[in-house]
N, C-alpha and C positions, 0 to 999 in steps of 0.2 A: 813610616810608622804603621804598625800592625793595627788591626781593628781592636784587639784586646787592649793595646796601649792607649789608643784613642778613647775607648769606652771608659777605661779606668781614670784617665786624666780629665775627661769632660763630663762624666756622669753627674757630679754635684752641680755643676753649672746648668746642665740640661734639666735637671730636676727642679732647680730654683726657677728657671724660666717657665717650665711647665706648670709649676704651682701657681705662679703669678697669672698665667693664662687661664688655668682651669678653676682656680680658687679652692682646690681640693687636693691634698697631698696624695691620697690614694688613687684618684683618677689621674693625677700627674704621673704617678709611678706607672700606671697602666699605659698611658700615652707614650712615655719614654721607652718602656719595655717593648711596645709594639714597633716603635720607630727604630730602636736599636736592632731588633730582630730583622726588620727589612733592610736596614743599613748593612748588617753583617753579610747578607746574601749579595748585596751590590757593592761591597766594600772596594773591590778592585776599581770600579768606575768612580766611586765617590772619592777615593783617595787620590785620584788623578785630577780632581777639580781644583780650581784656584784656592778655594777655602773649604776643606771638608767640614769644618765646624759650622760654617754658614749654611752649607748644604743640609746638614743634619738638623740644624735649628729650623730651617725652612720646612723640613719634614715634620718636625714637632708642631709647628704652626699649622700646617695643612691637616695634620691629624686632629688637632684641636678644632679647627674650623669645620671639618667634615663631621665630627662628633657622632660617630657611628653608634656610640653607646647611648641609645635613646633614654635609658633610665637616668642617666646623669643629667640630662636637661631638666628633668622633673625633680631632681634631688635638691632638697633644701638644706642649708648649712645651719648648724647650731651656733648659738651666740659665742663670739670670740674665737671662732674656729680658724686655725691654721695661719692667719696672716702674721701672727706674732713671731713666726719663724723668719720673717723677712726683716732685715734691719731697718730701723727708722731712717728714712731717706734724708730727713732734715738734720740728722746728727744730734738732735737734742736729747737730753736725759729725761726719760720718763720712768715712773715706777711701773711695776708689772701690771697693776690694775688699770692704769691709764692706757698702757699698750693694748691690753685686751679690749677695753672699751672702744678705743679708736679703731682697732682691727675689726671689731664687730660691726661698727658703723660703716666702715669702708666696704667690707664684704657685702653687707646688705645693699649698699648703693650700687656696687659693681655688678651684683647679681641681677639687677634690673636692666642692665645694658644688654643689647644684642651681642652676639658673638663677634661680629666684625667691628663694632664700636669698641668693645673691650679689647680686641686684638690691636686695634689702632692705638689705644691708650697705652697698652703694655709695650708695644714696639717703640712708641715715641718717648715715653717717660721711664720705662724700665730698661729697655735696650738702647736708649739714646739715639734712635735712628731718625734720619731726616725724612720728609714727606716723599721725596723721590724714591728712596730705598724701600719705604713702606709700600708705596704704590707698586713697585716692582714685585715685592713679595706677595701682595694681595691681588695682583693682576688687575689693577685699576689705575685711574689717573691720579696725579697728585691733588687735583681739585676734589676728587672724591674722598681722599684721605683727610683733607682739611675739613670737608663737610661732615664726615663721620666723627672726627675729633670734636668739632664744634657741637654737634648734636649730643655726643656723649658727655662732654663737659657741662653743657646746659642741663642735661638730665641730672647729673651729679650735683650741680649747683642748686637746682630746684629742690631736689630731695634733701639736701643739707639745710636749705632755708626752711623747708617744711618741718624738719626735725627740731630746728631751733625754736620755731613757733610753738610746736607741741610741748617742748620742754618749758618754755616761758609760761604757757597756759597752765601746765601742771604745777608750777611753782606759785602761781598767783591764786 
């Protein structure tokens, strides 16, 4: 397979993956563009790997984790921004307003996580990877992956509970 064939076939999937990691479509496009430019130069070696797609996805993850674009770390997202492009994982039917409200809440909670915690959750729940595979990608132990996931989920849970309390107080 040529690099051009690979890029055309896998670009939508790589972009979705990068959007989930970064939380920002434009930053995701930058990350994927940077990765594909580097992959093109190294394509002969990458194409000989067991799984070129896994190799390039790892490049996307590493680019996200390195986060060379310091402005992006400080960039705040607007309400309802961009998560609506990702299909509802539960398969339930929501109207457009419900999706935007849920997306907004989720992005705000995810934005509070550190990059590694967010990466662990994306790899576990979006990419459906096991702890061993995640540990291999992040160069850490499976116990560290479980710890990061636990801390991230605890943070999300506490934030969700805090939002419920605020909403309840506003209604009373």
